[in-house]
C-alpha positions in Angstrom: -9.5 -8.9 4.7 -10.6 -6.2 2.2 -10.2 -2.5 3.0 -9.2 0.9 1.7 -7.3 4.0 2.7 -6.1 7.4 1.4 -2.3 7.7 0.7 -0.5 10.3 2.8 3.0 10.3 1.3 4.4 9.9 4.8 4.4 7.0 7.2 1.1 5.6 8.2 -0.3 2.4 9.8 -3.0 0.1 8.7 -4.4 -2.1 11.5 -5.7 -5.4 10.4 -5.7 -7.4 13.7 -3.3 -10.0 12.2 0.1 -10.1 10.4 -0.6 -10.7 6.7 1.6 -12.9 4.5 0.7 -10.9 1.4 -1.2 -7.8 0.5 -2.7 -6.9 -2.9 -3.0 -3.1 -3.4 -5.1 -1.5 -6.1 -5.5 2.2 -6.9 -9.0 3.4 -7.1 -8.6 7.1 -7.8 -5.9 9.8 -7.7 -7.0 13.2 -6.5 -4.3 14.7 -8.8 -6.0 13.8 -12.1 -9.1 11.8 -11.1 -7.7 8.6 -12.7 -6.2 5.4 -11.5 -2.5 5.0 -12.2 0.5 2.9 -11.3 -1.3 -0.4 -11.5 -2.0 -3.1 -8.9 0.8 -4.3 -6.6 1.3 -7.6 -4.8 3.7 -7.4 -1.8 4.8 -10.5 0.2 6.0 -10.5 3.8 9.0 -12.7 2.9 10.2 -10.6 0.0 12.0 -7.3 0.8 10.4 -4.1 -0.4 11.0 -0.4 0.3 7.6 0.9 1.1 5.7 -1.6 3.4 6.7 -3.1 6.7 4.6 -6.1 7.8 3.8 -5.9 11.5 2.2 -8.3 14.0 -1.1 -6.4 13.6 -1.1 -5.1 10.1 1.1 -2.9 7.9 3.2 0.2 8.2 3.4 2.2 4.9 6.8 3.7 5.0 6.9 6.4 2.3 5.3 7.6 -0.9 6.8 5.0 -3.3 6.7 5.2 -7.1 10.3 6.2 -7.7 12.6 5.7 -10.6 14.0 2.5 -9.0 10.6 0.7 -9.6 9.5 1.0 -6.0 5.7 0.4 -6.0 3.3 3.2 -5.2 1.1 2.3 -2.2 1.1 5.6 -0.3 0.9 8.5 -2.8 -0.7 11.6 -1.3 -4.4 12.1 -1.9 -4.7 8.7 -3.7 -7.5 6.3 -2.7 -6.2 2.7 -2.5 -8.0 -0.6 -2.0 -6.3 -3.7 -0.6 -6.8 -7.4 0.1 -4.7 -8.7 2.9 -4.1 -12.5 3.2 -3.4 -14.4 6.4 
């Protein structure tokens, strides 16, 4: 499934209708400077991460991300993201 959303910086849910095994995130545009930054991210359900919780019906974006500990950015405020979710 392909989709998009705007980052909030706080927890938000993306309903997919299924529990994905992997999600590829891309940044389309940041409202901060009008450019894409941070690069694409591939997150897998079976590998721990600090920003996305895989649910039975989609994803829960837990926080902003992009910290000094190399946490990926998938929910930066006012940033337009695209994603591809895999079953």
